[in-house]
Steps between C-alpha positions, in 0.01 A plus 500: 500500500283474187628547146277750320548323166318191633155659518258477208166609654440863601209557741396860575269611782360843577409471871644349815214249531570378147873469579419292810266270306757445225768389746258262672445292185872444435604137527844613611650834602852589385762732647489853364709570188865586549495771235249749363548775245635828631183694420259223603272636776294183542491262794470134403391167639618199302399138510369201310158380385520152351797514258496874456722750677284801581595856593232712672507879521259749654432865420635759748275559798229751418568491125282334241400553142640437154821703530604343832433150365702576189795616713494182710491280189783695339729461799410133539594421140833677540594295808339172388587485127356156427135556588269331249161518674345818640222489759301787653314349796285670760158644572259685276149635475239273347249589228201270556235487232208288389743285301769475767414417860820646647522503880753604762787256524459379141802499271521679163768395248581721202412313181450618140139524392334609173821621341618691808806421709446420866571854626409841367573847631179696500596850619780723618281733705267475794185296479238628742131448543277631221779554244585290200840389376668347198751222481811577301666182389534128532826368637736209449442155647708228669677224301297236321607215728373691805160552338496131405563405863211727604270320257613160633443604861160640411399167346619309807299727728197449278531123539624457856465833677784665691638513852566875533290531817673199659844646417407831665362322808818290529717814490294693754474200736873444478585861580273646771634848424319484165148452636389825339570332165224248565175513312271766655138446592294472178253750648760770432489429127235751398440627145317833488298651219716717278311818577544463877809684624683437824396721788715800576549358849851375574581129510387199304147420390411330829585817690310713252193269507504469121333161512220606733246514216462177296391691189850644474661159453491242222395154614701209361443129534721290723770306321454124500795266438256218426390700197859552382562838661859571599547720803705703450439506125780565251396732216691551174477813290587866468670696778470880482796699622552870566705737711204584725292289736162402357225605742211561262235229477326656200819507296580150624170369371534675167845353439384157610214519251694655209839331537422198718746627762526279806737690724664841558853559625778761485835347408482263201482771233842623609649153447354342189698674227841432657421225753223298332347312787202299609274701732333309784272688739304396806179701528494715815220746415257588224670812357243730657495752784438240770802412714571135579859465624418180689529294178846627397706227668284210384484633142880528493527140619261358239690675220833368631367146540374496141834631374697226678267239353556644153880496527491133591344432158788656299804282417834655588660424163218688323577807711871488416423478130299823514657831405605713796306810598734796464508876477716667238762728655340814363161384626648451845631855490170646378292302747725604788474866405124479453453334838717763665304782338169343602605491865714814534396760245203725551488574129302325228648195332424329169699222339505280192683177409574456130484131411598362161283188533182694585342698216323727753831611654710589198404839365495867590122490473489225766728709723297821470169331576642317801658809655185709456286224646719477809464873570123485463326528834807631687344840555250735346763704319641189331158398380419827324726455193409132487131585503557758226668232290211265568243759396687576180493131403156404632169553332156361543534206263866465407838515666795644314835379630739784593812548293844474651523878473187541712627243749836675527341842559273348764798340679690830504196680641466233770867530596470876527244465779684212673816673614799277574356193329706193411481309172682165487535320165667159496663304212504782246693272265194273466285778354412460133437873442835665565539729198285788378357822638412550865157345434641212296826385660611457859836680459354833385213457743740488795697797369188711446342398830812601687462850357121533528485367857823656625483561873176303525611138502791258524551248219683169551565265208673160511633306204759252389805675362430450131660720230166637378405602853818701544452668162134578567579660838795710387316813606526395866803615697771268632398583857149374429621149414607222733627147428414204721776319683603211279668295773164409651369397161796268459425339839141441393615334177738278696219391733280427200766286328573307821136414533472383140798267556344347814459123548180366352481773238571488130875483566469206736713283267808701605457478878772238530746739332510815714789644300283513190219666695743759636637570153150553362413739780823698482489528122139619480525743793826654376371553145144604583581872510217546753235359259257246644360433155842405360569263790161332458557448126841340556361265763228396254772423245728312743211286627495326161860380532517130583875439515805678645631554148189680377476693827861622483453599138190699588665670799795611294281645226238689696373795297598846620193702588134455411544591133735209441279275711193575290700474181608150599143402592382602155788317330414185696149488353492212253449567129178297511348731763659831403219630274235439762726636776544824304123522454447466875759768575352736240152465646614545861727796430262700281161421654333744737362227722611155616404205284370175642646158426189417299534811286862428421426137419259612228739769377771236455256288300498765225721412202517795263644282221199267501143540381301535714749665733347363819427137574375380843686173441828693536431592861753381756399171664624621842456873536676498837827445310488839329786637710731240344506706180689780680667354813593768752339778295131444576295374794138411566300650783159377616221751522141472611251731340374654183717541193529876465591678182647847495160638406335372813303225327492161662431143399308420813387154397846415378668616815350273758317170464454443871859530626683495163826692511684683225872464454659819375824473305739782587858594438707367788632842599473861392864480385404240238277751322754776545762282328271383218410854395849644545767565240722250685311210344714312249448259210187437296276545801584871508311551174216268602452690827495843338158668547411509131585135431362364828172691481453412134547135590244527782257666256543215256449238772179670618361529146602145417311385809191708415501393135451138600143578609333463162122462511493124440767445764434708806120456497522122505819392670499615857645317796239384753555662838462166675777339297711809548474488877538123516824481303814446706691782339204709377654521155634154424169322442322777313404295196296250698157629393331791324152636470294759315427831667245766425596838359416689819733274699793538261708762678465366859575144390796613294636691798488189711665275246745729323667709766729695268194644324452777755861614478506479120179700461598776740874534443588449134429859402741627766783296357396567139590869533866395466440329166687637201337557161516229231615232742348152529335598827348813344358288220371255757314780677337622180397146410349452843301821476365419153521130421433314822138601541397256774805558727471875444134497605584287803778736595263797466253335736777427744658842468177693541402291800805591705575861423369829370703611203407868522372644826310827462667816622271681746356836414523728803527191720169360383510137387391426148264208492577227252259480210252217506654183368852599596723192510220271397563221251520677165721479197867511595665840486695566179863398503601861442337605825698251708826569322453876549403468863815303580734710290605225260652726233600235244169323545304824454681562174438146380133507596437835331611344170217245529246714685321768301263657753727682749200668662305187582392493863614201703160375612426697820857597583578772249746561223859399438615862515326555834669189642844615387446849643378365832812284537735776386644313200604804298667295223175309445299825509726644232464190279121501533464870426721473195290206379182709526355434843233751602642726770147584621415146613391464863470239770165328553454755777536800271854605594715624216858405428601858589343466844670166570847613394485825696343351812787251523759770427633341181608809310667305219176323412298820546723683250461217247123526527493878473733479202243289316248789505494734204189706578595800714172511692518133589860546606404779742219292647729199534767705678241635741386143570862400557542785748192403696597133508854584613355711783271217596789255500729727701761525220669827600778505240258425216263772619787748501606397152150547360452837670834621365368422153207731562220246530173680580412410861135611484425400143217263593264618773396149601849351519693711748865394557491686832211289626690188395802617697280573802368148487850359479604724791824605332582845638804565276285443191228727640754777564637451149155524341407807701828669408399450135162663557270204561140600575435406863123508434519284186268200500626146465368173364218486757424873467670558833745785557842412646398625846212251519719210387775579752256557787305181434825303537604682817812650339532785746826645367355530149172643633697763692704588190192537279315711756807721535506543123136613503298188424131554581179309544358371169170657403169323462321345314711191567309198620544511879493122512818487287682792661777391739559709807726802494649752738483868416428831663145497359400162646160615632255400227231285654409326174857372468543389859329161490693341211818665624467341841423161349822495303689665785425216734624252244827668407572713804862502614605578856659827388182627335260395776527822703431714192171329428416488870522875541295553185219301665499693827265779399254300293147494641288311248394136533730246330251223441622458143854404580504333841460137398718504187771719646536306821491170312802618301661645810521168676629308198782276630749669266441838663437423866667821608201693370295367791690743720384781275140380523534504878591870488216614276271734696196372312191330640475176306138439409281196473688219335425164343387587150724259310630151549768432575536861615772670700476276804498188287820602326674580828405169656569292189846656460569452874553875542324468831626825647339696218183296535466581870579865428226536243249304706554726799450813287173381350188635666317178419527200275231358274420177690382330179750602236801475734443127546758452225763654726387268781542192279846614389607564859386152610660330201830680558495413870472865606258421781569818695379705206207263444375560854533876449276472195252290693496766772421757228186300422610308192273201442203646686299519177627174350806424296560589139688238296710669230529302179880526486544355850488126570297527823312754704611586854313206656659259254845640574443459874399136448811432295725665758333342802398827667211378715429827680472694175265235361279543809491880458418486130227239541350703784494800265310304241768366265353248255631152580357351179718697258664294224836629383695496175631144533164354592553472874315658793609607847458154654710348222773749576497431874507121459762489224731724701461294817317760713257271680394764755372724220338200330308418821380861521377487141328168562313656790404779263383233254263353759354840576488588133300193413242612754469855372547413132783747448680228300351324202465120489819446306705706742354325800568160345858593427551630851359181643729285287806698603376497856527124527858523371593773745354315797684182403829687462465689822 
C-alpha cells in the first residue's frame, strides 16, 4: 500500500475522460493509499512520472465548477500533506482570434502575461448570449520553479517541436478500448462566425446541419509542419475561469480581444487561492453554442501528454525544497461549510476570507463590498437596493464612492429580501479594522448586523483564539461559540515535523542518529501548543545547529510561545544590523500597502545623520539578502504586475519590463505584526515600535529621501534604463553611467530609477500626522515645505499626478466639473494648504507663524480652511479660524465650508464655523444652508439638531431642504421636515418642487407621500423642455404631455409604468413631437424594462427617421434587439434614406436578422446616407463584415461603390483588407461595368484596377 506522505504532485481532473487520460501517461501505477483522512470524499489514483510521485483525483460524477474543485483540493491536501506542485489538467473551450490560431486538440497552458497571473475569475453569474460580464479578480499562480520549467519546455518545443500527437497515438494503439480518444477527422473542426447560433434542433452540429452554408464558417489555412507549425499547437497565456460554462461566442471574442484570453474553463478559480496550480487545457470546443463532444477524449489526452512532458523537466530535489501547499485549519472548516451550503442549502450564500498579506482582504470596507457584489444578480429583489446605491453614487461625469454607512444599509436591505441567507467570514483575526463603530470596526459591525438582520440570515465567523477576538465578541453568547478539536491539529503538526526531518532535507546531517531526530520531533510537538507557526520557527532555529552540543542546548532552551520566540529573534539581530532591521519592521508594520525589495533597499540607504540624507552609493549590493536583516520575521514574495498604491495609482512602466517581477517584502506571519504592536513587546524596541516614534521615523526617512532631489542633482544624474536592466542585481551596478534628461521626462525617469520616490511622495503626510510639536521631525517638515524648493516642487508634481486632494461634493447628485487648468502644472500649493488638508496640527501652527496670507487660494484647489473642513480636522479648523481665516471661503466649485461640513455630517466642525459668524443675518442664512446640505447628505441626526434649534426650513425659496431630502431619498428626514412644517410645494435649486424631483428619480414611496399630503402640479410658465414628468390628478394638459413623456421614458420605474400608461389611454392627439426622443430614451440600455411599457402604449407611432442615430440606431447599437424589433414592427413605415444609419449599425454589430428586416422595409432603395460620425455607410460595413448577399442587395438598389470613407479607403479596400475575396470579385465586376458607363471617375477606376490585380492573384 502507498504512503500518502510520499506524494509531492497533486493532479486534479474534472471529468472521467480527463481522469482516464491522466492515468494513461503514468510511467508506473502504485497501489492505492492505505490511509485517507476521515472526511476525505475523494477517490485517488497514484503513480509515478519520471522521479515524481503523483496523486490524481477527479471531481464527483456530475459535479463541476469552482466549489467542487476547491473541495477536492482541500481533501487531497489533508490526506497528502507533502504536495508541492498543483496541476489542473483537462479540457476547455478555446478562444481563437486573429492573433491566436487556436484549434481543437490544441493545448493551452496558463502563463502570466502583461502583469496578470495565468488565471482570472471573470464572473460569478451566468454568461449567456447577448449579455456582458465583468471579471472580478486575478488569482494566485504556481511556484516559480514550475513556471521556469514551462518556459524551458516552451523553448525546446520552439527549437525541436514536440511529440504530443505521437504519445496519444501510442496510448490509443496500445489500448484498443481507448479508440475514441484518437484524433477525430479534421473536417469536424469547424469554427463558426460569432453571430451564428447553433440550431435549436437536438444533437451536434452535423445533425443540425450547421455547416451546410459555407458563409457561416471561418476558413483557416492548413497547418504545415515544414513551415514550423506544430499540430497540435501549445499556446501560453491567460485562462479565464468561472462557475458557469461559457457558451457565448460574442463574449468570447470580446474577452479574447480585451484580455488576450486563450481558453475558458470552470474549475481553476476555485483552486488558485488555496491550491495554486498550473492549468493545462486541451481545446475541445470554441466556447460557443455549437456542440462538439467528439473532440473531448483527444483534447484530454493532449493536455495529459503535455503535463507528463513538463513533469519530466522538473528535478525532484527542487520539488522537495519548495514549500508545501496547505490549508489553515480554520480555512478548511470554512471551505467545508461553504461547499456544503453550496450543494445543500436553497438559501443565498456570501462569504469572505480576511487575509493579512492581501491589502484588498483586510478591512470592513473590503468585506461590505464583496458581500454586496455576491448578492448582485441573485434575484430582482436583491438588485433593487443595490441599484439604489448605484444611482446615489453615479452621475453623468463623476462617480462618488459609497461610504461604509451606505454600504452597510445596502447590505441590510439585501438581507431583508433574501430570507435565510448565510454569511461566512473566515480569519477574523487577520482583519485590520476590528475596533470602532459598526461602520468602522468588524466587532461592532457583527453585533449590529445580528440585530438588524435578525431572523433573516445566519452568520458564521471563524478565527484563531486570540485575546482581542474574545474581548471583541463578548456580546455573543457562550452557546454561539465553538472551539475546534485540538487533537487533530496536534496530529497535523506531528506530520509536518516528521516531513521536515526527512532524509535529504535540511536535517539530513542527523539521519545517522535517529535518537536525535526523535528527540527533536518529540520536543517540538509536545511544546507546540497546537501552533504551526511556533513549530516552524523552532525548526528554522534548530536547522542552524551544526553539532550535538549546540543542538542539545537549543532544544533545552526553546522559547515558550510565539512572544518569546519573536523576542529571541529580535535579540539575535546583530548590533550592526539592528538599526536597519528596526527601520524595515517600522515600515512593514505601519504601511498600508506592501513594499517591494527595491523600495526598502532605497529606504535603508537613507542616513538621517548625514547630509545629504540619501546616497545611492549606500544601496545594498545584493538586494536579495534583505531578509537577513530580520531572519524569521520577514519574507519575500514574488509578484507579477503593476505596483499599486492605496490611492489606485500605478507605476505601469516600473511594474513590468517584459516579464520583470516584483518581490514584495512582508511580515512572515500576521502574529509578527500583532506582537510588534502589542504591549507585550519588551526592551528598547517597544519605544521604537510605538506608533508616534515609528511613524515619525518613517516621515523623516521619506523627507530625507525627497530632499536629496535638489535641482542640480535629480535633473542630471539619472540611471539609464539599459544599465538598470542589465545589472545582475538591479541595484549593485547603479553608478556605471549617467546621462542628462529633459524636464518633461523628469518624473517618469525618476520613478524608474528611484523606486522609493513613489512611496515617499504619497505616504509621508499620513505618517506625519503623528508628529509632535517642536520635535526634530516637525522642524524637518517645516524646512522641507519652505527651504527645499526643488524637492518640494518635484513632490508637488508627483503628488498632484497621482491623487486629487479635494474632490468636489456633488450638489443634488450633479457632478461639479473641474475648472479649466485643474491639476495642471502651476505654482505648488502653499505649505499651509497641505498641512491643513492632512491635519498636521503642529505643522499648521508652525507654518502660520511664517505665513501671513491665511486666505490665499491654493492654485486651483481652494483654501486651507476648506481643505481642513473637508477632511474633518476640527483642531486645524479651530486654529485657522482663530488665526483669522475667512469662514466664507469656498471650493473652486462654489461650495461653502458650511455646506461641506453639514453634508458630511461633521457637527463639531459645523459648530466651529457657525461660531465664527457675528452677523445675525449671515448666521441665519448659514444655518439654513447647513440644514439643506445635511438633508442632501442624509444626515438625520444633524437635521434633527438644526430643526430643534428653530432653523427656518423655507427661508430661501430656491434652496429647499425638502427637495434635497427627496433627491437623497431619505424618508425619515422627509417625515421630520414635514412634521416641522416644510412647504411641500417649495422650489429647490433647479426651481423644481419636491414632487418633481422625487418622481423624476422614480422614488415611488416619496411620490405617494407627497401626493397624500396634497402636492399638486406646478403651474406654468415653466419651460416645458426643463420640466421633468410628474404624476398628479390633473395630468391632462396637452402642452405638458410631450416633455413629460420624454423624461418619463428615461426615468420610468416599473412601479410607475402603469400610472403613466393609464394616463395615455384616452389621449387622441398626434404625438409626432415626442415619438423619436421618447422612444430613444426608452430603449436606453440602463432602462431596458421601459421597452415593455412602450409595447403597451395604445398609440400609432408615426413616420420615423428624422434624426441620426435615432431610436432604431440606439436600440441596435446598444444591442437591445428586442426593443428594436418592437419599435420597427410598430412603425407604419421607415424613411428608406435616413434609416440607412440604423442599417449600418445593425451590420456592424452583426445583427443581420434586424438588417434584413430593414432591407425589407425598403432601406437603401433611394441610396445610402453616410453620417459624419460613423466610420462607414451600410455598404462599407457589409464589405468589412463579409456579408455578400447584403452587398448584392445594396448595389442593386443603387448604393455608390465609389464612396471614400474617413480613413481614406473605399469599399474595395475594405473587402480586400478583410480577406473577403468573393465581395472583391463582385466589386471588380462592377468596376468593369462602371468603366463602360462612366459612373466612376478615372481615379476610382484606376484604383479598382490596381486592387483587382491583387485580388485575382490572392484568390
